[in-house]
C-alpha positions in Angstrom: -31.5 165.9 119.3 -30.1 165.3 122.8 -29.3 161.9 124.4 -27.4 161.3 127.7 -26.0 158.1 129.1 -24.9 157.9 132.8 -21.8 156.0 133.9 -21.5 155.2 137.6 -18.1 155.0 139.4 -16.5 151.6 139.7 -14.4 150.3 142.5 -11.0 148.8 141.4 -11.8 145.5 143.0 -14.7 145.1 140.6 -12.5 145.8 137.6 -10.2 142.8 138.5 -13.0 140.4 137.6 -14.5 142.1 134.6 -14.5 140.6 131.2 -14.0 142.5 127.9 -17.7 143.4 127.5 -18.0 144.7 131.0 -14.8 146.8 130.7 -16.0 148.3 127.5 -19.5 149.0 128.9 -18.0 151.0 131.8 -15.0 152.7 130.4 -15.2 152.9 126.6 -17.0 156.0 125.2 -18.5 155.1 121.9 -21.0 156.6 119.3 -20.7 160.2 120.5 -20.7 161.7 117.1 -24.0 161.3 115.1 -25.2 163.8 112.5 -27.9 166.1 113.8 -27.4 165.0 117.4 -25.8 166.0 120.7 -24.8 162.8 122.6 -23.4 163.1 126.1 -22.0 160.7 128.8 -22.5 161.9 132.4 -19.9 160.2 134.6 -19.9 159.9 138.4 -16.1 160.6 138.3 -16.0 164.2 139.5 -19.3 164.7 137.7 -17.4 165.0 134.4 -19.3 165.1 131.2 -18.0 164.2 127.7 -19.8 163.9 124.4 -20.2 165.2 120.9 -22.3 167.7 118.9 -22.6 167.3 115.1 -24.8 169.9 113.5 -24.1 168.6 110.0 -24.6 172.0 108.4 -27.6 172.9 110.6 -27.7 174.0 114.2 -28.1 172.2 117.6 -28.7 173.8 121.0 -27.5 172.5 124.3 -29.4 174.1 127.1 -31.2 171.9 129.7 -29.9 168.6 130.9 -32.2 167.1 133.6 -29.3 165.2 135.2 -27.6 168.4 136.4 -30.7 169.6 138.3 -30.2 173.1 137.1 -32.3 175.2 134.7 -29.4 175.4 132.2 -26.5 173.0 131.7 -23.9 175.6 132.3 -25.6 177.3 135.3 -23.0 175.6 137.7 -20.6 174.2 135.1 -17.8 175.2 132.8 -17.2 173.6 129.4 -14.3 172.9 127.0 -15.1 172.3 123.3 -12.7 171.0 120.7 -13.6 171.1 117.0 -12.3 167.8 115.4 -14.1 168.4 112.1 -14.4 171.1 109.5 -15.0 174.8 110.3 -18.1 175.5 112.5 -19.4 178.1 114.8 -20.4 178.0 118.5 -22.7 180.7 119.8 -23.1 181.4 123.5 -24.1 184.4 125.7 -24.5 186.7 122.7 -21.1 185.8 121.2 -20.2 183.8 118.2 -16.9 181.8 118.0 -15.8 180.5 114.6 -13.8 177.3 115.2 -11.4 175.7 112.7 -10.2 172.1 113.1 -8.1 171.8 116.3 -9.4 175.0 117.9 -10.5 174.9 121.6 -13.3 177.0 123.2 -13.7 177.5 126.9 -17.1 178.6 128.2 -17.3 179.8 131.8 -20.0 179.1 134.4 -23.3 180.7 133.7 -22.8 181.1 129.9 -26.3 180.0 129.1 -27.5 178.0 126.1 -24.8 176.8 123.7 -25.6 176.6 120.0 -23.5 174.6 117.5 -23.6 175.4 113.8 -22.0 174.5 110.5 -19.8 171.6 109.6 -17.8 171.2 112.8 -17.6 168.0 114.8 -17.6 169.4 118.3 -16.1 167.3 121.2 -17.7 168.5 124.5 -16.2 168.3 128.0 -17.6 169.8 131.1 -17.1 169.8 134.9 -18.8 171.5 137.8 -17.6 175.1 138.5 -17.6 177.3 141.6 -16.5 180.6 140.0 -16.9 182.5 136.8 -14.0 182.9 134.4 -14.2 184.6 130.9 -15.0 182.5 127.9 -12.1 182.3 125.4 -11.3 180.8 122.0 -7.8 179.3 122.0 -6.2 178.4 118.7 -3.2 176.1 118.3 -1.1 179.2 117.9 -2.1 180.4 121.4 -1.5 177.1 123.2 1.6 176.0 125.2 3.6 173.2 123.5 5.6 170.7 125.4 7.7 168.1 123.5 8.4 164.8 125.3 9.9 161.4 124.5 12.3 160.2 121.9 12.4 158.1 118.8 14.5 155.4 120.5 11.6 154.6 122.9 8.9 155.1 120.2 7.2 157.8 122.4 8.1 161.1 120.8 5.1 163.4 121.1 3.9 167.0 121.1 1.6 168.0 124.0 -0.6 171.1 123.3 -2.0 172.6 126.4 -5.1 174.8 125.9 -7.3 175.0 129.1 -4.3 175.0 131.4 -3.0 177.3 134.1 -0.1 178.5 131.9 -2.5 179.6 129.2 -5.7 180.7 131.0 -7.7 180.3 134.2 -10.5 177.8 134.8 -12.1 176.3 137.9 -11.1 172.6 137.6 -11.2 171.7 133.9 -7.9 171.1 132.2 -7.7 170.2 128.5 -5.3 169.8 125.7 -4.3 167.2 123.1 -1.3 165.1 122.3 0.0 164.0 118.8 2.6 161.3 118.2 5.4 162.1 115.8 6.0 159.9 112.7 7.2 156.4 113.8 6.2 156.8 117.5 3.4 154.7 118.9 3.4 155.0 122.7 1.5 157.7 124.5 1.9 158.6 128.2 4.8 156.2 128.7 6.1 155.9 131.4 2.6 155.8 132.7 1.2 157.4 135.8 -1.9 157.8 138.1 -3.2 161.0 139.7 -5.6 160.1 142.6 -6.6 163.7 142.9 -8.1 163.9 139.4 -10.0 161.7 136.9 -9.2 161.9 133.2 -10.9 161.2 129.9 -9.3 160.6 126.5 -10.8 161.0 123.0 -8.7 159.3 120.3 -9.0 161.1 116.9 -7.1 161.8 113.7 -7.0 158.1 113.0 -7.5 156.1 109.8 -10.7 153.9 109.9 -8.7 150.7 110.2 -6.3 152.0 112.9 -6.7 151.1 116.6 -5.1 152.2 119.9 -4.5 149.6 122.6 -5.5 151.7 125.6 -4.1 150.5 128.9 -6.0 151.0 132.1 -6.5 149.6 135.6 -4.3 149.6 138.7 -0.6 149.6 137.9 -0.3 146.0 139.1 -3.6 144.9 137.7 -3.7 146.3 134.2 -6.5 145.9 131.7 -6.9 147.1 128.2 -9.4 148.5 125.6 -9.1 148.5 121.8 -10.2 151.9 120.8 -11.1 153.2 117.3 -11.2 156.7 115.8 -13.5 159.2 117.7 -13.9 156.8 120.6 -12.9 157.7 124.1 -11.7 156.1 127.4 -12.9 157.1 130.9 -10.1 156.9 133.4 -10.8 156.7 137.1 -8.4 158.5 139.5 -6.9 155.1 140.5 -6.2 154.0 137.0 -3.3 154.3 134.6 -4.0 155.7 131.2 -1.5 154.9 128.5 -1.4 153.1 125.2 0.1 152.2 121.8 -1.3 152.8 118.4 -1.5 151.1 115.1 -1.1 153.9 112.6 -1.4 157.7 113.1 -3.4 159.0 116.0 -3.8 161.9 118.4 -5.8 162.1 121.7 -7.6 164.9 123.5 -7.1 164.7 127.3 -9.3 166.4 129.8 -9.2 166.3 133.6 -11.3 167.4 136.6 -10.8 167.0 140.3 -9.1 168.5 143.4 -6.5 170.6 141.6 -5.3 172.0 138.3 -1.7 171.1 138.8 -0.9 169.3 135.5 2.4 167.9 137.0 0.7 166.4 140.1 1.0 162.7 139.1 2.6 159.6 140.5 4.7 157.9 137.8 4.8 154.2 137.3 7.8 152.8 135.5 7.3 149.9 133.0 9.1 147.5 135.3 6.6 148.1 138.0 3.6 147.3 135.9 1.8 144.0 135.7 
């Protein structure tokens, strides 16, 4: 029921000489959502973990993961969960949280075993934690919305901030999701890097034939990944993370690192990129 893949950190000089298959092997997160399984990717970027749990009407329990070296996965970690499927329930520490599509659940350090039930498709993110903060279910009605971009530049979008200092406290995990408005295709443009934090994307709410051209790499040494629905991109601190989509899409962003200052980023204008 549980599988885990480890991704080691990669130096930017290595990325300059990587071909398509190597880039996808290191930075594309695929096949995270299988019925009846919990599938995780353990990265060496700030020890961030991403993955999926699909109980498919049954139940799945996440408790011990050998790679963390702790008795339970959340003994020294916090977790953010997004339901991208039908309604399901997450149970932890004696509490049950019913989650509709688009709801976000924060679980604090020391929360114990996590049980996934029902028809949800649960996207899991996790980072090491040094303090305990209360677990909390955050619905889209509770989040903070930020609207950016404009139709003229094809990047009009709505950013929903959930695990975020203006909504709730966490140790280092920040999470939310962004949706493009009708007719817009570009996300996170102009692009940026934030050397203090890594970031991971999960693209979702896409038609089967749709794709996102995800841009990555150093600003003057860009590379790209073609990403399908329910696939993710792992973004090192030195890499941009931006893209354009073919058809409707949203993406869940999650970060971990030195701070939780969402605005701490170094912008890169399109004319500077290569």
